[in-house]
C-alpha positions in Angstrom: 101.1 18.2 175.7 104.4 19.0 173.9 107.4 18.6 176.2 110.4 20.7 175.7 113.9 19.4 176.9 116.2 22.1 178.2 119.8 21.2 178.8 122.3 22.9 181.1 125.8 22.2 182.2 126.4 20.3 185.5 127.8 23.3 187.2 125.3 25.9 185.7 123.9 28.4 188.2 121.6 31.3 187.9 122.5 33.2 184.6 122.3 30.1 182.2 119.1 29.0 183.7 117.5 32.5 183.6 117.6 32.8 179.9 115.8 29.6 179.4 113.4 30.3 182.2 112.5 33.7 180.9 111.9 32.3 177.4 109.5 29.7 178.8 107.7 32.0 181.1 107.0 34.6 178.4 105.5 31.9 176.4 103.4 30.6 179.3 104.9 27.1 179.2 103.8 25.3 182.4 106.5 23.5 184.6 105.1 20.1 183.7 105.9 20.7 180.0 109.6 21.2 180.6 112.3 18.5 181.2 115.4 20.1 182.8 118.4 17.9 181.9 122.2 18.0 182.6 124.4 17.9 179.6 125.7 14.3 179.0 123.0 12.6 180.8 120.5 10.2 179.2 117.8 10.8 181.8 116.1 13.8 182.9 117.0 15.4 186.3 114.6 13.0 188.2 116.2 9.8 186.7 113.3 9.2 184.2 113.8 8.2 180.7 112.4 10.8 178.3 112.1 11.7 174.7 114.5 14.2 173.2 111.6 16.8 173.0 111.7 19.9 170.8 114.3 21.7 172.9 115.1 25.4 173.4 114.9 26.1 169.7 111.3 24.9 169.4 110.5 26.7 172.6 111.7 30.1 171.3 109.8 29.6 168.2 106.5 30.0 170.1 104.9 33.4 170.2 105.5 35.6 173.3 102.2 36.0 175.1 103.1 38.0 178.2 105.8 40.1 180.0 107.5 38.5 183.0 108.6 40.4 186.1 110.0 39.0 189.3 110.5 40.8 192.5 114.0 41.3 193.8 113.3 39.0 196.7 112.3 36.2 194.3 115.4 36.6 192.2 117.7 36.6 195.3 116.1 33.4 196.5 116.4 31.7 193.0 120.0 32.9 192.7 120.8 31.3 196.0 118.9 28.2 195.3 120.6 27.5 192.0 124.0 27.4 193.7 122.9 24.1 195.1 124.2 20.7 193.6 120.8 19.0 193.7 120.0 18.1 190.0 116.4 19.0 190.7 117.2 22.6 191.4 116.4 23.9 187.8 112.9 22.5 187.8 112.2 23.7 191.4 113.4 27.2 190.5 111.2 27.3 187.4 108.2 25.9 189.3 108.6 28.8 191.9 109.0 31.4 189.2 105.8 30.1 187.5 103.8 30.1 190.6 104.7 33.5 191.8 103.2 35.0 188.6 99.8 34.1 190.0 100.7 34.4 193.7 103.0 37.4 194.4 103.2 36.4 198.1 104.1 32.8 197.6 107.7 33.3 199.2 106.0 34.2 202.5 104.2 30.9 202.7 106.9 29.0 204.6 104.7 25.9 204.7 104.5 25.5 201.0 106.4 22.4 199.9 108.4 24.2 197.2 109.2 27.2 199.3 110.3 24.9 202.2 112.6 22.9 200.0 114.1 26.0 198.5 114.9 27.5 201.9 116.5 24.2 203.0 118.7 24.2 199.9 119.6 27.9 200.4 120.6 27.2 204.0 122.7 24.3 202.9 124.5 26.6 200.5 125.3 29.2 203.1 126.6 26.5 205.4 128.9 25.3 202.5 130.2 28.9 202.1 130.7 29.1 205.9 132.7 25.8 205.9 134.7 27.0 203.0 135.6 30.3 204.6 136.6 28.4 207.8 138.3 25.3 206.6 140.3 26.6 203.5 144.1 26.8 204.0 146.4 28.7 201.6 149.9 27.4 201.0 152.7 29.2 199.1 153.5 28.2 195.7 157.1 28.1 194.5 157.9 31.5 193.1 157.2 32.0 189.4 159.1 34.5 187.2 156.4 37.0 186.0 156.6 37.9 182.3 158.1 41.4 181.8 159.2 41.9 185.4 162.6 41.4 186.9 161.3 40.5 190.4 159.3 37.4 191.5 155.8 37.4 192.9 154.6 35.2 195.6 151.4 33.3 194.9 149.4 31.2 197.2 147.2 28.1 196.4 144.5 26.5 198.2 142.4 23.3 197.6 138.8 22.8 198.8 136.0 20.3 197.8 132.7 22.3 198.2 129.5 20.3 198.2 127.6 22.9 196.1 128.3 25.4 193.3 129.3 28.3 195.5 132.5 29.6 194.0 131.0 32.7 192.3 129.1 33.4 195.5 132.0 33.1 197.9 134.6 34.6 195.6 134.1 38.3 196.8 134.7 37.2 200.4 138.2 36.0 199.7 139.1 38.9 197.4 138.1 41.4 200.2 139.8 39.4 202.9 143.1 38.7 201.0 143.3 41.8 198.9 147.1 42.1 199.1 147.8 38.5 198.1 148.0 36.8 194.7 146.1 33.5 195.2 144.2 30.7 193.5 141.5 28.5 195.1 141.3 25.1 193.3 138.3 22.8 193.5 137.0 19.7 191.5 134.4 22.0 190.0 136.3 25.2 189.1 138.7 27.7 190.4 138.9 31.3 191.7 141.9 33.5 190.9 143.0 37.0 192.3 146.0 38.8 191.1 145.4 42.0 193.3 143.3 43.7 190.6 140.9 41.2 188.9 138.8 38.4 190.2 138.2 35.5 187.8 136.1 32.4 188.3 136.5 29.5 186.0 134.3 26.4 185.6 137.2 24.2 184.5 137.8 21.3 187.0 141.1 21.3 188.8 143.3 18.5 190.2 144.5 18.8 193.7 148.0 20.3 193.9 150.9 18.8 195.9 152.4 21.7 197.8 155.0 21.8 200.7 155.9 25.4 201.6 157.7 24.3 204.8 154.9 26.1 206.9 153.4 22.8 208.2 155.6 22.4 211.3 155.1 26.1 212.3 151.3 25.8 211.9 151.1 22.7 213.9 153.0 24.4 216.7 150.6 27.4 216.6 147.5 25.1 216.4 148.6 23.0 219.4 149.3 26.1 221.5 145.9 27.5 220.9 144.0 24.2 221.6 142.1 24.6 224.8 141.9 21.2 226.5 139.3 22.5 229.0 136.7 23.0 226.2 137.0 19.7 224.4 133.6 18.5 223.2 134.0 15.9 220.6 130.4 15.8 219.5 130.4 19.6 218.9 133.8 19.4 217.0 132.4 16.7 214.7 129.3 18.8 214.1 131.2 21.9 213.3 134.1 20.2 211.5 132.6 17.2 209.6 134.9 14.4 208.7 134.8 15.1 205.0 136.9 18.2 205.6 139.5 16.6 207.6 141.7 15.4 204.8 142.4 18.9 203.6 143.2 20.4 207.0 146.8 19.9 208.2 145.9 20.3 211.8 143.4 17.5 212.0 146.2 14.9 212.3 147.0 16.6 215.8 143.5 16.4 217.1 143.4 12.9 218.3 146.6 13.2 220.4 145.4 16.6 221.6 142.1 15.2 222.7 143.7 12.2 224.3 145.9 14.4 226.4 143.3 17.0 227.3 142.5 15.6 230.7 146.0 15.6 231.9 146.6 19.2 230.6 143.5 20.4 232.4 144.8 18.9 235.7 148.1 20.5 235.2 146.4 23.9 234.5 144.3 23.5 237.6 147.4 22.8 239.8 149.3 25.8 238.6 149.4 28.8 240.9 147.7 32.1 239.8 150.0 34.4 238.0 149.9 38.1 238.5 148.3 40.2 235.7 150.6 41.9 233.2 152.2 45.1 234.4 150.1 47.4 232.2 146.9 45.9 233.6 148.1 46.7 237.1 149.0 50.3 236.2 145.7 50.7 234.4 143.7 49.4 237.5 145.6 51.5 239.9 145.6 54.7 237.8 142.5 56.1 239.4 143.7 55.5 242.9 147.1 57.2 242.4 147.9 60.9 242.4 148.9 62.2 239.0 152.5 61.9 238.3 154.3 65.2 237.8 155.4 66.2 234.4 159.2 66.0 233.8 161.2 69.1 233.1 160.7 69.9 229.5 163.5 69.0 227.1 165.1 71.9 225.0 165.1 70.0 221.7 162.4 68.1 219.8 164.6 65.0 219.9 164.7 65.2 223.8 161.0 65.9 223.9 160.2 62.9 221.7 162.1 60.6 224.1 160.1 62.0 227.0 156.7 61.5 225.2 157.5 57.9 224.4 157.8 57.2 228.1 154.8 59.3 229.2 152.4 57.7 231.7 150.3 60.7 232.4 147.1 59.2 231.4 145.8 55.5 231.0 146.1 55.5 227.2 149.7 54.5 227.3 148.6 51.1 228.7 146.9 49.5 225.6 148.5 51.7 222.9 151.5 50.2 221.0 153.7 53.4 221.4 153.4 57.1 221.6 153.4 58.9 218.3 155.4 62.1 218.3 155.4 65.0 215.9 157.3 64.9 212.5 158.6 67.8 210.4 161.5 70.4 210.2 162.4 72.1 213.4 162.0 75.6 211.6 158.7 74.8 210.0 156.4 77.9 209.5 153.3 76.0 209.6 152.2 73.4 212.3 149.3 70.9 211.6 147.7 69.6 214.7 145.4 66.6 214.5 143.4 64.7 217.1 145.2 61.6 218.0 147.2 58.7 216.3 145.0 56.1 214.4 145.5 52.5 214.1 148.1 52.6 211.5 149.9 55.5 213.1 150.0 53.6 216.4 151.6 50.6 214.7 154.0 52.7 212.6 155.0 55.3 215.2 154.4 58.2 212.7 151.6 60.8 212.4 149.2 60.8 209.5 150.2 57.6 207.7 146.7 56.0 207.8 143.7 56.6 205.4 143.2 60.1 206.9 146.7 60.9 206.4 146.6 59.7 202.8 143.6 62.1 202.2 145.6 65.0 203.7 148.6 64.2 201.6 146.5 64.2 198.4 144.9 67.5 199.4 148.2 69.1 200.2 149.6 68.1 196.7 146.5 69.5 195.1 147.0 72.7 197.0 150.7 72.8 195.9 152.2 72.1 199.2 154.9 69.7 200.2 154.2 67.7 203.3 157.8 67.8 204.2 157.8 71.5 204.8 155.1 71.2 207.5 155.4 70.1 211.1 152.6 67.4 211.7 151.6 66.3 215.2 148.6 65.4 217.2 146.9 66.9 220.3 147.0 63.4 222.0 149.9 61.3 221.5 148.5 57.8 222.3 145.9 55.9 220.3 142.5 55.5 222.0 140.4 52.5 220.7 137.9 49.8 221.7 138.2 46.2 220.5 135.6 44.8 218.0 136.7 41.2 217.5 140.3 41.6 216.3 139.7 45.1 215.0 140.6 48.3 217.0 137.9 50.8 216.6 138.9 54.5 217.1 137.3 56.4 220.0 137.7 60.1 220.5 139.8 61.1 223.4 138.2 62.8 226.3 139.0 66.1 228.1 141.4 64.3 230.5 143.4 62.9 227.7 143.7 66.2 226.0 144.8 67.9 229.3 147.4 65.3 230.0 149.0 65.8 226.6 148.6 69.6 226.5 152.1 70.3 228.0 153.7 68.3 225.2 151.8 70.2 222.5 152.6 73.5 224.1 156.3 72.6 224.3 156.3 71.6 220.6 154.9 75.0 219.7 157.5 76.7 221.9 160.4 74.8 220.2 159.2 75.3 216.6 157.7 78.8 216.9 155.5 78.4 213.8 153.8 81.4 212.2 150.5 79.5 211.4 148.9 76.6 213.4 146.2 74.5 211.6 143.9 72.6 213.8 142.2 69.5 212.2 139.0 68.6 214.0 137.3 69.5 217.2 139.8 67.9 219.6 142.8 69.7 218.2 140.7 73.0 218.4 139.9 72.4 222.1 143.5 71.5 222.9 144.7 74.8 221.3 141.9 77.2 222.2 140.1 75.6 225.2 136.6 74.2 225.4 134.9 77.5 224.7 135.6 77.3 221.0 133.0 75.4 218.9 134.2 73.8 215.7 130.9 74.6 213.9 131.5 78.3 214.5 135.0 78.6 213.2 135.6 75.8 210.7 137.3 77.3 207.5 138.0 80.6 209.3 141.3 82.1 210.5 142.3 84.6 213.2 145.4 85.9 214.9 146.5 84.9 218.6 149.0 87.1 220.4 150.6 90.4 219.2 153.9 91.5 217.9 156.6 89.0 217.4 154.5 86.4 219.4 151.5 86.8 217.0 150.5 83.4 215.5 147.9 83.0 212.8 145.3 80.2 213.5 143.2 78.2 211.0 140.6 75.7 211.8 139.7 72.9 209.4 137.8 69.7 209.4 139.7 66.5 210.2 140.4 64.2 207.1 138.8 61.3 208.9 135.5 63.1 209.2 135.6 63.7 205.4 136.2 60.0 204.8 133.2 59.1 207.0 131.0 61.4 204.9 131.5 59.3 201.8 130.9 60.4 198.3 127.6 62.1 198.7 126.8 65.8 198.1 127.9 66.8 201.6 131.1 64.8 201.4 131.9 66.5 198.1 131.2 69.9 199.4 133.2 69.5 202.6 136.2 68.1 200.7 136.1 71.2 198.5 136.0 73.4 201.5 139.0 71.4 202.9 141.0 71.9 199.8 140.2 75.6 199.7 141.3 75.9 203.4 144.7 74.3 202.5 145.2 76.5 199.5 145.3 79.4 202.0 148.3 77.8 203.4 150.0 78.3 200.1 148.9 81.9 200.0 150.4 82.4 203.5 153.7 81.0 202.5 153.9 83.3 199.6 153.4 86.4 201.7 156.5 88.5 202.2 157.9 87.8 205.7 155.7 84.9 206.5 
């Protein structure tokens, strides 16, 4: 039997292997006829001395005898498998690809020796990715002068020594997590670079950089303060943080002394008296047992009302929220836009409509020929209601009690500004303005008049921009965004009317 030697680079993963494997499979070359070698080695991948063979050129000279197709599940397994550093991965991957041609359900046979070995290697790759995501530390590089720019950009470097060839696989994780940073991750087998726009993986080996950004002392203080002496389990620590990673983790030099003092710290903690809960916890717990606080006398100016809103405790939302978010815009605005409640970014910034939904509204206003600065923007509810999911604050719609508690603030804003047109965005704003009897599905995109004579105010109900974002880019999302834009264009028509 003629044997063919196929040579790959040491760090080669799926793509280089696939071209060679496809050529061999199309020519029905069995696994035992192939010697997979690493470039620069004198032995095959199993350590056996072999002849040079005829190589890829001789292999491709053979006639193609069949068409090769692999299921997506098989390609996914092989792609993960070939990230491993085991030199036998190429031969194993080809053997699996060869065998699934005759047995499409081979991957389901977990007791098969090849499949079992492949699954172990895939699991080891994933563990290596997890360790890299957990134990990689960025340090700031001294500022470099960018070409063609007057300012300086900050770039961060990190050093890691993965066990397997996982850079291409783990790169998207870091680009999504650290989108707003310029950074490089250096390893002995390659690097990843992100400049805010482009993600580049290079196979060129790197040397460990020597960096001192002055952050070490601050990080040590933070790590020591978060170390829980009551949960010290050294075996579990060694299992989750193997010793090979310690040399690249600055906090590991603190662990021995923190572990040594853990017992004494636990005793100290146990001897301390219980401290009362933070004040806002007590207020939240007692809220249902106390009578509602009377609303203060309404201020006669928007500035005065804003000061009152920031100290409002009429509903429990003031407890976890960062701050109340008051309205924004000219005091003589002819159009008032009322949304639901502040979002995460509005809660932090203290301004309405500055998050993703606000950006969509701003773009739509621009397309309709409207200047946001001419409108008064506010919300029916002044505090952010959310639930925690890990470290993220997930939006929750306010209930009727929250809307009722904030309704006096909204009514006072309307009385002070006296707008000629009020636009409600979403169902919550509609209920706050017109009561629970008005259904959003019945009035979205329509307008009507409330009051008579000088007190007459036009009303327009539109979808909330956050709902449009949740619809995505499908047919329904495109249609609803067009309807939203047409609704905002009616504001332009209203402003152009004489006497509006």
